[in-house]
C-alpha positions in Angstrom: -17.3 6.6 4.6 -14.9 7.9 7.5 -14.9 11.8 7.2 -11.0 12.0 6.6 -10.9 15.3 7.7 -12.0 14.1 11.2 -8.9 11.6 11.2 -6.5 14.6 11.7 -4.4 12.5 9.3 -0.5 13.6 9.2 0.4 14.2 5.5 4.5 14.9 4.7 5.3 18.2 3.2 4.4 17.2 -0.4 0.8 16.5 0.9 2.1 12.5 1.4 1.3 9.8 3.6 3.1 6.3 3.1 0.4 3.0 2.8 2.2 0.0 3.9 0.0 -2.8 1.4 -0.5 -6.0 3.2 -2.2 -9.7 2.6 -5.5 -9.7 4.3 -5.2 -13.5 5.2 -1.4 -14.0 5.5 -0.3 -10.5 6.9 2.5 -10.9 4.2 4.1 -7.5 3.5 3.5 -6.8 -0.3 4.4 -3.5 -0.8 4.6 0.1 0.4 3.2 3.3 -1.5 2.2 7.1 -1.1 -1.5 8.4 -0.8 -2.3 11.8 -0.7 -5.9 12.7 0.3 -7.4 12.5 -3.0 -6.1 8.8 -4.0 -7.1 8.4 -0.1 -10.5 8.9 -1.0 -10.7 7.2 -4.5 -9.4 3.8 -2.5 -12.1 4.6 -0.2 -14.8 4.7 -3.1 -13.3 2.0 -5.6 -12.4 -0.7 -2.7 -8.9 -0.7 -5.2 -5.9 0.7 -4.2 -5.3 3.9 -5.8 -1.7 5.8 -5.3 0.1 9.1 -5.9 3.2 8.3 -8.3 5.8 10.6 -6.8 8.3 10.1 -10.1 5.3 10.6 -12.6 3.1 12.8 -10.8 -0.2 11.1 -11.2 -2.6 8.9 -10.0 -2.6 5.3 -10.2 -4.7 2.3 -9.8 -2.8 -0.8 -8.8 -3.2 -3.5 -11.5 -5.1 -1.0 -13.8 -2.5 -1.5 -16.5 -1.4 -5.4 -15.6 -4.4 -6.6 -14.0 -2.9 -7.2 -10.9 -5.4 -5.6 -8.5 -5.6 -4.9 -5.0 -8.6 -5.5 -3.6 -9.4 -3.5 -0.2 -10.6 -5.4 2.7 -9.7 -3.1 5.6 -8.0 0.0 6.5 -6.4 1.2 9.4 -4.3 4.3 10.7 -1.2 4.3 13.1 -0.9 5.8 16.5 0.8 8.9 14.9 -1.9 9.3 12.4 0.9 9.7 9.8 1.0 6.0 8.5 -1.7 3.6 6.8 -1.9 0.3 6.5 -3.8 -1.2 3.8 -5.2 -5.1 3.8 -6.1 -6.2 0.3 -6.8 -9.3 -1.6 -4.0 -9.6 -4.4 -4.9 -10.9 -7.7 -1.4 -11.8 -9.0 1.9 -10.4 -8.1 2.4 -7.1 -6.2 6.0 -6.0 -7.5 6.4 -4.8 -10.7 9.3 -7.4 -11.0 6.8 -10.3 -11.4 7.7 -11.1 -7.2 4.8 -11.4 -5.1 6.1 -8.7 -2.8 8.1 -6.1 -3.5 10.3 -7.4 -0.5 11.7 -10.4 -1.9 15.6 -9.6 -1.0 17.2 -9.8 2.4 19.3 -7.7 3.9 20.8 -10.0 6.4 21.9 -13.5 5.7 20.5 -16.4 7.8 22.6 -18.9 9.2 22.4 -21.8 7.6 21.4 -25.1 9.7 24.6 -26.8 8.7 26.5 -24.1 11.2 
């Protein structure tokens, strides 16, 4: 396992780092959540995503209650060491709304083909 201390990851003032969760086959962005050092260690050990809930102030393993686990295939950190990219095999859906991805709503409208 990687020595996390040697990576010099930059956590925010609350001790958190954003983790972008992506399907390892399609590269579809499934969700964004936050990890602290302990949840990152748990993720690496379990090979399932583990996050820190900012609202509940507790650890949670994705899929623990729903069965929609995220099996970690690979993990990367960005050039500034302040964000993680986690490529997973998603079981079921990633979003608590029942959608495959949390990014199912469009902020911009695309022009129809008739325009």
